[in-house]
C-alpha positions as CSV (number, residue, x, y, z in Angstrom):
1,M,-0.2,0.1,0.1
2,K,3.0,2.3,1.0
3,N,4.7,1.6,-2.6
4,N,1.4,2.3,-4.3
5,K,0.9,5.4,-2.7
6,F,4.5,6.7,-3.3
7,F,3.9,5.8,-6.8
8,I,0.9,7.6,-6.8
9,Y,2.9,10.7,-5.6
10,F,5.5,10.3,-8.1
11,R,2.9,10.6,-10.5
12,V,1.3,14.1,-9.3
13,L,4.5,15.3,-9.2
14,R,5.0,14.7,-12.7
15,V,8.5,13.5,-12.2
16,N,9.2,12.8,-15.8
17,Q,8.4,16.0,-16.8
18,W,11.5,17.2,-14.8
19,L,13.4,16.5,-17.9
20,K,12.5,20.3,-19.2
21,N,14.7,21.3,-16.5
22,L,17.5,20.1,-18.5
23,V,17.7,23.2,-20.2
24,I,19.4,24.7,-16.9
25,F,23.1,22.8,-18.0
26,T,23.1,25.0,-21.3
27,S,25.4,27.8,-19.5
28,I,27.6,25.5,-18.3
29,I,28.2,22.8,-21.6
30,F,27.9,25.8,-23.7
31,S,30.1,27.6,-21.6
32,G,32.8,25.1,-21.7
33,K,32.9,25.0,-18.1
34,L,31.0,21.5,-17.5
35,F,33.9,19.3,-16.4
36,N,34.3,22.4,-13.4
37,I,33.4,20.4,-10.4
38,N,32.2,23.5,-8.4
39,L,30.3,25.1,-11.0
40,L,28.8,21.3,-12.1
41,V,27.5,21.3,-8.3
42,N,25.8,24.6,-8.5
43,T,24.1,23.5,-11.7
44,V,22.9,20.1,-10.5
45,E,21.5,22.1,-7.1
46,A,19.9,24.5,-9.3
47,F,18.1,21.8,-11.7
48,F,17.0,20.1,-8.3
49,I,15.1,23.1,-6.9
50,F,13.6,24.0,-10.4
51,C,12.5,20.3,-10.5
52,L,10.4,20.9,-6.9
53,L,9.2,24.1,-8.5
54,S,7.9,22.7,-11.4
55,S,6.1,19.8,-9.5
56,A,4.4,22.8,-7.3
57,S,3.2,24.6,-10.6
58,Y,2.2,20.9,-12.1
59,V,0.1,20.1,-8.7
60,L,-1.4,23.2,-8.8
61,N,-2.0,23.1,-12.7
62,D,-3.8,19.8,-12.1
63,I,-6.2,21.6,-9.1
64,I,-7.5,24.0,-11.3
65,D,-7.8,21.9,-14.6
66,Y,-9.7,19.3,-12.3
67,P,-13.1,20.3,-14.0
68,F,-10.9,20.1,-17.5
69,D,-9.0,16.3,-16.8
70,K,-11.9,14.8,-16.0
71,K,-13.5,15.1,-19.2
72,H,-9.9,14.3,-21.0
73,S,-9.5,10.6,-22.3
74,I,-6.0,10.5,-20.7
75,K,-5.7,13.4,-18.2
76,K,-8.9,11.6,-16.4
77,N,-6.4,9.1,-15.0
78,R,-4.0,11.9,-13.4
79,P,-4.1,11.2,-9.3
80,I,-6.2,14.4,-8.8
81,A,-8.6,14.2,-11.6
82,S,-9.0,10.4,-10.7
83,G,-9.6,11.2,-7.2
84,E,-6.5,9.2,-6.3
85,V,-5.5,12.5,-4.1
86,S,-7.8,14.6,-2.9
87,M,-7.8,18.4,-3.4
88,P,-6.5,18.9,0.7
89,E,-3.7,17.0,-0.1
90,A,-2.7,18.3,-3.2
91,T,-3.2,21.7,-2.1
92,F,-0.8,20.9,1.4
93,L,2.0,19.5,-1.5
94,V,1.7,23.1,-3.4
95,F,2.4,25.1,-0.1
96,V,5.4,22.5,1.2
97,L,6.6,22.4,-2.6
98,T,6.8,26.1,-2.9
99,L,8.2,26.9,0.1
100,I,10.9,24.2,0.6
101,S,12.0,25.2,-3.1
102,L,12.4,28.7,-2.4
103,L,14.0,28.6,0.8
104,L,16.8,26.2,-1.0
105,A,16.8,28.9,-3.6
106,L,17.6,31.8,-1.0
107,F,20.2,29.7,0.5
108,F,21.8,29.4,-2.7
109,S,21.9,33.2,-3.4
110,T,19.7,35.9,-3.2
111,Q,19.6,36.1,-7.4
112,F,18.8,32.5,-8.0
113,F,15.7,33.3,-5.3
114,L,14.4,36.5,-7.5
115,I,14.7,34.3,-10.7
116,S,13.1,31.3,-8.4
117,L,10.4,33.1,-7.4
118,T,9.9,34.9,-10.9
119,F,9.6,31.3,-12.6
120,I,7.0,30.1,-9.6
121,L,4.9,33.3,-10.0
122,L,5.0,33.0,-13.6
123,H,3.6,29.3,-13.5
124,F,1.0,30.5,-10.9
125,F,-0.2,32.9,-13.1
126,Y,-0.2,30.7,-16.0
127,S,-2.3,28.4,-14.3
128,L,-4.8,30.6,-12.7
129,F,-5.2,33.3,-15.9
130,L,-2.8,33.0,-18.5
131,K,-3.7,29.9,-20.1
132,K,-6.9,30.9,-20.9
133,H,-5.5,33.3,-23.4
134,P,-4.6,31.7,-27.2
135,V,-0.8,32.6,-28.0
136,I,-0.5,34.7,-24.9
137,D,-0.4,31.2,-23.6
138,I,2.4,29.5,-25.8
139,F,4.3,32.5,-25.2
140,T,4.6,32.1,-21.2
141,I,5.5,28.7,-21.7
142,S,8.5,29.2,-23.9
143,L,9.2,32.0,-21.4
144,S,9.4,30.0,-18.6
145,F,12.1,27.9,-20.6
146,T,13.9,31.0,-21.1
147,I,13.9,31.5,-17.3
148,R,14.9,28.2,-16.6
149,A,18.0,29.0,-18.9
150,Y,18.8,32.1,-17.3
151,A,18.6,30.3,-14.0
152,G,21.8,28.2,-15.4
153,I,23.2,31.3,-16.1
154,V,22.8,32.5,-12.2
155,A,24.2,29.1,-11.3
156,T,27.5,29.5,-13.1
157,G,27.9,33.1,-13.7
158,F,28.6,32.3,-17.6
159,H,26.8,33.5,-19.9
160,I,24.2,31.9,-22.8
161,P,25.0,33.5,-26.2
162,V,22.0,35.4,-27.7
163,W,21.5,33.0,-30.6
164,M,21.8,29.8,-28.1
165,M,18.9,31.8,-25.7
166,L,16.4,32.7,-29.0
167,T,16.9,28.7,-30.0
168,I,15.9,27.7,-26.9
169,F,12.7,30.3,-27.0
170,F,11.9,29.1,-30.5
171,M,12.4,25.7,-30.2
172,S,10.0,25.8,-26.8
173,L,7.5,27.9,-28.7
174,F,7.6,25.2,-31.4
175,M,7.0,22.4,-29.1
176,A,3.7,24.2,-27.0
177,T,2.5,25.1,-30.7
178,V,2.5,20.9,-31.3
179,K,1.2,19.8,-28.3
180,R,-2.0,22.6,-28.9
181,H,-2.5,21.3,-32.3
182,A,-2.6,17.7,-30.6
183,E,-4.9,18.6,-28.2
184,L,-7.0,20.4,-30.7
185,V,-6.9,17.5,-33.0
186,A,-7.3,14.5,-30.5
187,Q,-10.1,16.3,-27.8
188,G,-11.6,19.0,-29.2
189,K,-11.9,22.6,-28.4
190,E,-13.2,21.2,-24.8
191,A,-10.2,20.2,-23.8
192,R,-8.6,23.4,-23.0
193,A,-10.2,27.0,-22.5
194,S,-7.7,28.6,-25.1
195,L,-8.6,25.8,-27.7
196,Y,-11.9,27.7,-28.2
197,R,-9.9,30.7,-30.5
198,Y,-7.6,28.1,-31.8
199,N,-7.7,26.5,-35.3
200,E,-5.7,23.9,-37.1
201,H,-4.4,26.4,-39.9
202,F,-3.3,29.5,-37.2
203,L,-1.8,26.4,-35.4
204,D,0.1,25.0,-38.3
205,F,1.5,28.8,-39.3
206,L,2.7,28.7,-35.4
207,T,4.2,25.4,-35.8
208,Y,6.0,26.5,-39.1
209,T,7.2,29.5,-37.9
210,A,8.3,28.4,-34.7
211,A,10.3,25.3,-36.2
212,T,11.9,27.6,-38.9
213,A,13.2,30.4,-36.3
214,T,14.6,27.4,-34.3
215,I,16.4,26.0,-37.2
216,M,17.7,29.7,-38.1
217,S,18.8,30.7,-34.6
218,Y,20.8,27.7,-34.1
219,S,22.3,28.0,-37.6
220,F,23.4,31.4,-36.9
221,Y,24.8,30.6,-33.2
222,T,26.9,27.3,-34.8
223,Y,28.5,29.8,-37.5
224,F,28.8,33.4,-35.5
225,E,29.1,32.6,-31.9
226,K,33.2,32.3,-30.8
227,P,34.3,28.7,-29.2
228,P,34.8,28.9,-25.5
229,E,38.1,29.1,-24.2
230,V,38.6,25.0,-23.6
231,K,42.1,23.3,-22.9
232,T,41.0,20.4,-25.2
233,L,42.7,17.0,-26.0
234,L,43.6,17.8,-29.4
235,E,44.3,21.8,-29.1
236,N,47.9,21.3,-29.5
237,F,47.4,19.2,-32.8
238,F,45.3,21.6,-34.3
239,S,47.4,24.6,-33.4
240,D,50.1,22.9,-35.0
241,Y,48.5,21.6,-38.3
242,Y,45.4,23.5,-38.7
243,P,46.1,26.8,-37.3
244,A,43.5,28.6,-38.6
245,L,40.7,26.6,-38.0
246,E,37.8,27.9,-36.1
247,A,36.5,25.4,-33.7
248,R,32.9,26.7,-33.6
249,K,32.8,26.3,-37.1
250,L,32.8,22.4,-36.9
251,L,29.2,22.7,-34.9
252,M,27.6,23.4,-38.2
253,I,28.0,19.5,-38.6
254,T,24.9,19.3,-35.9
255,I,22.7,21.2,-37.9
256,P,21.3,18.9,-39.8
257,L,20.7,16.8,-36.6
258,V,18.7,19.4,-35.6
259,V,16.6,19.8,-38.3
260,Y,15.7,15.9,-38.4
261,G,14.9,16.2,-34.9
262,I,12.5,18.9,-35.6
263,T,11.0,17.1,-38.7
264,R,10.9,14.0,-37.0
265,Y,8.8,15.7,-33.7
266,A,6.4,16.9,-36.3
267,Q,6.1,13.8,-38.1
268,L,4.7,11.8,-34.8
269,L,2.4,14.9,-34.5
270,Y,0.9,15.0,-38.2
271,E,1.2,10.7,-38.5
272,R,0.1,9.7,-34.9
273,Y,-1.0,13.2,-32.7
274,E,1.2,12.7,-30.0
275,G,2.6,16.1,-29.8
276,E,0.4,16.3,-26.5
277,R,2.6,14.4,-24.5
278,P,6.0,15.4,-25.4
279,E,7.9,13.8,-22.5
280,K,6.7,10.6,-24.1
281,V,7.7,11.4,-27.3
282,I,11.3,12.4,-27.0
283,T,11.9,8.9,-24.4
284,T,9.9,6.7,-26.1
285,D,10.7,7.3,-30.1
286,I,13.8,5.7,-31.0
287,P,14.9,7.7,-34.2
288,L,14.4,11.1,-32.0
289,I,16.1,9.4,-28.8
290,V,19.0,8.1,-31.2
291,T,19.1,11.7,-33.0
292,I,19.4,13.7,-29.6
293,G,22.3,11.3,-28.4
294,L,24.5,11.7,-31.6
295,W,23.8,15.5,-31.2
296,I,24.9,15.1,-27.5
297,I,27.8,13.0,-28.4
298,I,28.9,15.0,-31.2
299,L,28.6,18.3,-29.2
300,I,30.2,17.4,-26.2
301,G,33.2,16.0,-28.3
302,L,33.3,19.2,-30.4
303,I,33.8,21.8,-27.3
304,Y,35.5,19.1,-25.1
305,V,38.0,17.1,-27.0
306,L,38.7,18.5,-30.5
């Protein structure tokens, strides 16, 4: 019985969606400081604080969405919608998670506390008001990913290039739009208040725009930004034999992987309408997993090895 209750709380906290908070690692990876132990510990701490904040916002969202989720073919099985977790229990969880995470953020640093407070307030306002308004709802989601990336900057003290920040913003906008499209097609306008003012053609336009902007922003990043100052394993070899080689330009070879990843994600939307649960798509679709894995391996190799 205890194990069953643990699993229920595991679901209500949406631990599987903590993947979104990996955006916090952008700063330490792209600044060339991934193997700096102190900065890595700081980033991991920031990641877990934002996981707690995210879970608090998810529980509040489920409390507010209770009437809609009960009518949803999939969301009706969520712990709060199904009655496995009572409203008092859920409310207490929101309070405890918010309090603990903000206290941890305050001990981390004042600046990190302020960015954490901004993040949770944005999510609370999103759940209460913003998600009811079309376009504003998906832009709020994109802003929350940008705040996550900025939290990584605060944790490490290293800047994220503007083209990479734009890539994060447009990629999250793309995924949010895909999710709205999947909800509209699979569940109809009753699934979410903002869907009453969306239609498929408009969401298609937003999807194309966000996908194109993501690819362009990432391409500009790989070409225009200077490489981080990293003592790589093959630095002496390149300095002796290829002194004119600009290491950052090598990152352009990862552009096809980004293009394919976006294309594959869109394919899953239009063929199977699976965009409603992005965390499931990313962790179960083999071609997408392989693409992301190759991108990470090549990226780490180009920044820290070559």
